[in-house]
N, C-alpha and C positions, 0 to 999 in steps of 0.2 A: 584324230583331224578332221573323218570324218562321221563317226562319230553325230559327233561338237556340231561339224555344216550340220547335218542333219537332223538334229531336232532344231539346231538356227532356223537351217529352213524350210521347215512343212510345219513344226508346232505348231504357226498360225489354222495353215488349211487344220490341220489332223481336231483345235479346238472345236470349228467351226462344221467340224461333217455328222451326221444325223445327231451320232454318239458322241460328244455329249450335246450339241448342236449349241453353242452359245455365239451370241453379234460379235458384230469385227469392234467394240470396245472393249467388251467382257475380253475379249482374247487378246485383242492387243494389250491392256490393264497386264494378264498370263503374264506374255511375252515378258514385258518391262519388267515385273518387281526377277521374275528366272534370267535375263541379261545385268540387271544390279548384285541379285543374291552373287552372281556367277564372278561378279568382279569384285565381294567382297571376300568369297569364299576360297579369293588367285590369293588378298594381301593373308588369308588368314594361316592362309599352307602356307608361300615365306616366312612368315614371323615364325610357324613351328615348327618349320624343315629346318631354322637355324641352328634352338636349338637340341634335337628330339631327333634319335637315330629315322635316315630315311628310309631304310624296310620298313619300321613299325611304324611309319604317318601314311608312307605310298600305299601300304596296305590293310590296314584303316581306312581308306580316302575309296582303295577301294573295295569293301566291305560294305563301309556304309551306301556308296554306290548300288551294289547289285539290291542291298535293303530300301528302296529307295523304293528300284525298277521293281522289285515284287510290289508296294505299298503301291502306286499305282499303280497297276494293272490293279488288284485287289482291292479297289475304290467299289462299295457295292453302286451305288449312285453321284456319279462325278456328275458335282453342276458347282458354278461361279466361286460358291466359298467355300468346296473340298478341298476343288483342283489348283485354288488362289496359296492356298499354304502350304497343298502338299508338291506342288511346284515350285515352289518360292522355297522351298524345305530344296526339294529336290539343283531346283539353280546353284544350290550356294553349295552342294556339295560329288552334284554329278557335274561338271566341266571344269571342277579344279583338281577328282580324278582323272579326266582323259588328258590337260588340257598343261601343265606346270611340268604333272610327271612325267612325259615323252621328255624333256630334254634331262632330267634328274634320272633316268634310269641313262637314254644314252651315254648320261654325258660317266657313268659307272659300269657303262659296258663296254669300255677299247679304255688302251693301254692310253699313257699321255702324250707316248707316240707319234697317237692316230688317233688322238681324240678330235683333234680338231674336223678332221675325214670319217672319220664315224659319225657325230652328230650332223656333218654337213648329209650324212647319205638317208640318218632319221629320217631330218628334217625333209627332204625331198621322198624318201615314202611318204612321209604325211602330206605332204600335195597334193601325191597317185592317190594315198587315203580320201581326201578329200574332194576329188572328181566323183572319185566312185562314192562317192554318201552320197552327191546330190540326184545320182542315178539311182539309187538304188534308192531312196526315200519310194520316188517316184515310181518307182517298181510296183517298189510296197505295196506302198498305194496303190495304186489300178488292181490290184489283184483283190482290195476289199479288208489290207491293214486295216483296221482302229489306232490310237490312242497309249489305251492299254496294251496290244499284242506290241508294238511297237515296241510299249521300252520294255520284253517279255525276252524280242531280239539284245536290246541291249548285254542283256546279262551273257551273248556271244564272248565281244571284244573284252566285253570286265574282265569275263572266267583268261581270256589270252594276254591280258597284263596280272594279272594272277599270277600267272606258271611262268610267265619269263620276270617276274621279282621275284619269285624262289627261287630259279635258278642265282639268276644272282649276286642274289643272300648267299646257293651252298660255294658259289663262287668262289664268293669274295670270304669262303670260313679255310674255305682252303688256306688261299692266297696264303692269306693271313696266318694259321699253318705253318706254314713254306716259310715266313719271314723269320718265324720262332724257330725253328728247324734247326739255319741259320744263324742263329744265337751259339756259337761253342759259351761251352765248360766258365769264362771266364766273364763272363759279357758280356763280348764282344761279337762284330759282325765274324761269321767263317768266310773273308774273301777268295771265295776258291775260281777260280777258271783264270778266263784273260786277263792279260794286265791292266786293260781296260774298265773292266767289270774290279777287279783290287779298288782300283782311281775309286771305279761310280762309289765302292762299298767304303773308302776311308774318307 
């Protein structure tokens, strides 16, 4: 959430810096395209998540977000036309990778007995990140960081999310393997342990 707020709050300012030096109308057009694309990206992500592996979809989204961050950095002579296209595509991908994935990852990370609490804690952390993102954006611009450099910094949270996704995927595989190990040779589940566990297995 901090990353999303940083971009939404400071993108107009970044676009009107001496480089790329766009005017108010041009920067507003790009911000509008970015915001519209982010809404469309969230809708498409939701439709895909309903039919494809969450780990695969989120991993691809984060990978594409990293590619687009590098691409914004590598634009040789950023003008209105090139930035409109590149940031429009980035708006479709990057907020999608940072936004809804937070809830999906939180839902996967916690067992059912504490999932509500876990998601609430994750959202609280997101609100703290939103507050920090506003401060971080102003600080980075104050020290002379421009549009391209700021998008390179986004590789850090993308890397953190990819690491979290990898850890959850590995844990999911271990959990799946342990459940398979509980199935007896007759195909029935071995109800070992307490009577409550046996009843739950039944």
